[in-house]
N, C-alpha and C positions, 0 to 999 in steps of 0.2 A: 471886333472883339471888345473894344472899349464900351460900346453900347451894351453889350451883353453883361459885362462885369458891373456896370452901373445898375442894370436891372436886378442882378443877384444881390447887390448890397441892399437895395430897396426891399426886395422880397424877404430876405433873411432878417432884416430889421423888423419888419411887420410880424414875421413868424415868431421871432424871439420875444417880442412884446406879448404876443398871444400866449406863448408857453409860460412866460413869467406870471401873467395874470391867472392862468389856470392853476399853476402850482400854488400861488397865494390863496386861491379859493379852496383848493383841496386841503391845504394846511389848516385853514380856519375850521373846517368841519370834520377833519380826521383826527382821531385820538389813538390810532393803532399803528401808524407807519412812520415812525421817526426816521428810520434808515432810508427808505425809498425817497422820502421828501428831502432829506439831507443830500442824497445823491443827485436829485434833480436840481436842487439849488446850486450845488457845486458845478454841475454840468452847464447850467445857465451862465455862470461866471466864466467858464472856459469858452463857451460859445461866443460870448460877448467879446472876449479878448481876440478870438479868431476873426470875428466880424470886424473889429477895429483894425486888425492887420490888413484885412481885405480892403477896407475903406481907404487906408493910407496908400496901398499899392495902386488902387484905382485912381486916386487923385494925382499921383505922380505922372501917370500916362507914359510910362516907359515900356517899350516892347520887351526888354529884358526882365523887368519886374512883373510884367503881366504873366510870364511863364510861371512865376511863383504863385500866382493867384489860383490857378486851377487845383493844385493839391489842397489848398485851403477850402475851396468850394467842395471838393470831394469829402473832406473830413467833416465839414459842416453838414453836408447832406446825410452822411451816415449817422452821425450822432443825433441829428434832428429826427431821423427816421426811427431810431431806437426809442427815443422819448415819446414821439407822437403816435407810433404804431403799437407800442406795448405798454409803457408805464403810465402815461396819462390816461389812456382809455380804461386800463384796469382800475385805476383809482377813481375815475369819474363814475363808472357804472357799479362800483362795489356795493353789494347789499348784504343782508344778514346771512344769506346762504353762502356767499363768497367768504365772508368772515368765519363762518362755522367751519368750512373746509380748510381755510387758512390755518386755523388752530390745529385741526386734525393732521394736516400735512406737515406743519412745522414740527410737531412732536414726533411724527413718524420719521422725518428726515434726520433729526438729531439722534434718534434711537438707532437708526440704520447706518450710522457712521459718518454723517455730514455735519459736524459741529460748527463749520464755518458759516453756515446759513444764518443770516441775521433776520431775514424776513422773507415771506413768500407772498406774492400777489396772485390771487386766484381769479380766473375768468371762466365762468360757467356759460360759455357761448360758443363752444367749438368741440372738435374731436380732441382726444388726449394728445397733448404736446407740451413742450417746455421751451422757454426762451432763456438759455443759460449763459448768455454772453457775460452777464454779471453773475458769477456763480454764488455770490453771497446774498443776492437779492433776485432770485429767478421769478419769472412769470410762468405759472402753470395754467394750461387750458384744459377744460373738461366739459362734457356735455351737461346741460342744465339739470337732467334727472339725477346727476351724481349727488345732489344734496339730500336725496331721499331714497336712493337705491344703491346697493352694493355692486350691482352688475358692472363689470369692467373696471372697478376701482383698483384692482391689482395692477392695472396699467400704469398707475402713478409711480410704482417702484421702477418700472422701465424708464420713465421720464427722469426720475432722480438719478438713474444710471447715466443719463446724458450729462447731468451736472458734474458727476464724478469724472467722466471722460474728458469733459471740457477743462476741468481744473488741473488734471494731472496728464500733461502731454506725453509723459513717458509710457503711459498705457498703450497709446497708439503705436509707439515705436516698438514696444515689446511684442505686441500682437503681430505687427508687420514682420518682425524678425522670425517669429514662430512660423508664419505662413511661408516666408522665403526659405527657411531651413527645411521645411517639409518637402517642398517641391525641388529644392536643390539635391536633397538626398534621393528623391525619386529620379532625378536626372542622372545621378551618378550610378544608380542601380540598374540602369538600362543595359541589357546584354547586347551581343552583336546583332546588328541590323543594317540594312542597306542605307546609304547616305540619304536617299529620298525619305525613307521612313523615319530616320533619325531627325531630319529637319522638321518633318511634320510633328514628331513627338515633342521636339524642343519648342516649336511654335505653340503647341497645346499647353505646355508648361508655362510659357510666358503669358499666354492669355489667361491662364488660371491665376497666376500671381497678380496680374493686372486687375482681374475681376475683384479681388479682395482689396478694394479701395478703402481709404480711411473712413468713408461714410458707412460701408458695410461692416468694417471692424467695429465701428461705433455701435451700430444696431445690434450686432450679435453680443457684444460685451454687455449691453444693457439688458438683454434677455438673461444672460448668465448672472449679472448682479441682482436682478429682480428675483430670480429663482433662488439665489443664495440667501437673500435676506427675508423673502416672503414665503418660500417653500412651495408646497403643493398647490396653493391657491393660484400662484402665477403660472405654474405649469398647466393647470386646467384652463386658465384664461387664454393661454396661447393655443391650446388644442381647440378650444371653443371658437376663437377668432379664425383659425385656419378653416374650420368646417363651415362657419357662417359665410365667409368670403366666397367659398365655392370654387376658387381657382385651383389649378393643379398645384399641389404643394411641392412637387418636384421641379417646377418650372424655374429655369434660371434666366432671369431678365437682366439685361445690361442697362436698362433704363430705370429700374427700381433699386433704390439704395438699400432696400432690405434683402437679406439672403432668402433663399427659398424657405417656405413655411415648414417643410419637413425638416430642414436643418435647424430651424429655430426651435421646433418642438423637441427634437432630439437633444439639443443643447440644454434645454430646460430640464428634461428628464434626467439627463446624465449629471446635472449639477446638484440635484436633490441629495439630501443626506441619505446614506445607505439604510437608515432605519425605516424609510418609507417603502423599501423594496418588498416588504412582507405585508404592507397595508392593503386591505381589501379595496378601499376607495381608489388608491393609486392603480391597483391592478385593473379595476373597472375602467378607469380613464385610459389606461394603456390598451385594453381590449377595444374600446370605442375607436381609438386612433388607428389601431392596426386594421380594424374592419373598414375604416374609411380609406386608408392608403392602399389597401388591397385592390380597390376598384379604380385606382388612379394609374395613369401611364407615366412611368419614370422616364425622364429625358436621358438620352444616351450619354451625355457628359456629366450627369449629376454625380455619379459615384467617383468621378475623377476630381471635379472641382470642389465638391463638398464631401469628400471621403470621411468616413467615421474616424479614421486615424488622425486626420487633420483636425477635426472638430474636437476630438479628445485632447489633443495637444493645446488647442486654442483654449479650451475650458481650464486646463491645468494652469496655463499662463495667466488667464484672467483671474482665477481664484487666488493665485499667488500674489498678484498685484493688489487685489482687494484686501487680502490679509496684511500686506506690507504697508499700504498707503492709508487704509481705513481700519486702524486697530480697534476702533469701537464697534465696527460692524460685526455682527455675529451670524454664523450660518444658522438658518432656521431649523430647529430640531425638536420642536414641540410635538409630542404625539397628538394625533387627531383625537378629539374627545370620544368617549364610548357612548353607546346608544342611550344609556340611562341619564347621562349628563348633557346630552347633545343640545337640547332646547333651552338650556340655561343661558342667561346673559350676565356674566360677571361684570360688576361695575367698573373694574379697573383693567379690563382687557386691552391689549395693544391692537392696533388695526390689523396686524398680521394674524393674530390669533382669531380675531373676529372673522376675517375673510376665509381662513381655513375652516373654521367652524361652519360658516355659511355654505361653503362648497359641499361639505359632507351632508348638511341638511338638505341642500338642493338635490343631491344625487341619491340620497337614501330615504328622505322623508319629505318629498316635495309638497305634499298637501299642507304641511305645517310651516312652510317657509315664509309665506306672505305675512302671517301674523307675527312670526319671530322677527322678521326684518322691520316691521312697523314698530314693534316694541323696542327694538335695538336703537333705532334713530331717536326715539324719545329719550332714551337714557344718554345717548351720545350728546344730544343737544343740551342736556342738563349739566 
């Protein structure tokens, strides 16, 4: 064990030297990221203190003190991983496209009720994702074409939802209570039945409660948040994603942290402001989705585990949490533009308005979409 601890002291010493050098280099050439750089500098100081403690323990060579060394190694490893896997790579590779979307996403986040965000690092080298361990300085991943295409950009609102879920731990508790209460009421409503059937029913209820893990609560909350602040554009993106993937939207997988796609689409639609119920574009999206799901096979336990009654309660709880915890977040209620004004590009439009306008153009006037999107990005970059 002593040899191992000596090796870790050497390894972390070299690694921290590299981290410090990289941060100094980034600081010299970056004019945009005061908060991430300050965070990295503070973390370097903490890591050096931890390494000093590890070095002292290793020199003493006491079996009792060695037991204290492993937790220090675990903490060093975690913090180093955060820095070297997410923050330094994002700052090292940052280019004008990353900075362009950083500006767009920063204003979007603050407008959608996340005023605590000090900065965002954008990495256009992966699928949509967010690293929100530091909720005030998240790293957002997106595909490289996002710098010139609106396609899938509504997914950013889902990722911002993860930031909210991470910051407010009570959201997970409140949603878990909602799930538990739903199935507890179901258990109590069961009429007379044989002991064997009752045991089977109770096992099914326990399995359903366990299915709604914190990871799935997180994912469905993010769909609701995105639909709440972005409106029809996110609803359409969820329908589009489900149809592109091609898997059975009613499939319940215990290995996928996401709920079934049919449940996600239902939650998005149900979250929309009632004013969209009479909108022709929304009706068209609904018809597309119904036609698609009509040719799918519904799994036998879908209506039990993902019952509409449960999802309705889930949505109500999620929206109540959004309204209480994010007072600056507003439900998207902007009417979709009429045909006469559809191809306009107002200079001061929010990203939500742009995405909703784009969806209507794409569905009603697809021949004009490419030119409209090209002109839009010219204006956005200006």
